[in-house]
C-alpha positions in Angstrom: -33.3 -3.8 37.9 -30.8 -4.1 40.9 -29.2 -7.1 39.4 -25.2 -7.5 39.0 -23.7 -7.1 35.7 -23.3 -10.8 34.2 -22.9 -9.6 30.7 -19.9 -10.1 28.2 -16.5 -9.8 29.7 -14.0 -7.9 27.0 -10.3 -8.9 27.0 -7.9 -6.3 28.1 -6.6 -4.3 25.1 -3.6 -6.0 23.2 -0.5 -4.6 25.1 2.3 -5.4 22.2 0.6 -4.3 18.9 2.3 -5.1 15.7 3.5 -2.7 13.0 2.4 -4.8 10.4 -0.4 -7.3 10.2 0.0 -9.5 7.1 -4.0 -10.4 7.3 -4.8 -6.5 7.1 -5.3 -6.0 3.5 -3.6 -2.6 4.0 -0.5 -3.0 5.2 2.7 -3.1 3.1 2.9 -7.0 1.5 -0.3 -7.9 2.4 -2.4 -9.6 -0.4 -5.7 -7.1 -1.2 -9.1 -8.6 -2.1 -8.8 -8.3 -5.7 -5.4 -10.4 -5.6 -2.9 -7.4 -5.9 0.2 -7.7 -3.5 0.9 -4.3 -1.9 4.6 -2.9 -2.2 6.7 -2.9 0.8 5.6 1.0 1.4 7.7 2.8 4.4 5.4 6.3 4.1 2.1 7.4 3.3 0.8 5.0 0.1 -2.0 5.9 -2.1 -4.3 3.0 -3.0 -6.9 2.5 -5.9 -9.9 1.7 -4.9 -10.9 -2.4 -5.0 -14.5 -1.7 -5.2 -15.2 1.5 -6.5 -19.2 2.8 -6.4 -18.5 4.4 -10.0 -17.1 3.1 -13.4 -14.8 5.0 -16.0 -17.0 3.1 -18.6 -20.2 3.3 -17.2 -23.3 3.1 -20.1 -25.9 5.6 -20.8 -29.5 4.9 -19.6 -32.2 4.4 -22.3 -34.3 7.8 -23.0 -37.1 8.5 -20.8 -40.3 10.4 -21.3 -41.4 10.5 -18.2 -41.4 14.3 -17.0 -39.9 13.8 -13.8 -37.9 10.7 -14.2 -34.6 11.2 -15.6 -31.7 9.3 -15.5 -28.1 10.1 -16.3 -24.9 8.3 -16.0 -21.6 8.6 -13.6 -18.4 8.2 -14.8 -15.5 8.1 -12.5 -13.6 5.6 -10.0 -14.5 7.1 -6.4 
């Protein structure tokens, strides 16, 4: 346990961090995963979730006769 450290060496943090990274899908003018291109916003911008966990048109599950296992649908765009 007294061996000197020979593990991974990390690069120092970038000194000149760009204000806009075209590879970042949240930056102005960048292309998102769904193919949409962000507007050239200058302030706060609200994004619509490209991959929501819920859908506005989720189907209702079929009926269940089991007393404990009941299912309901959840709708939304969260």
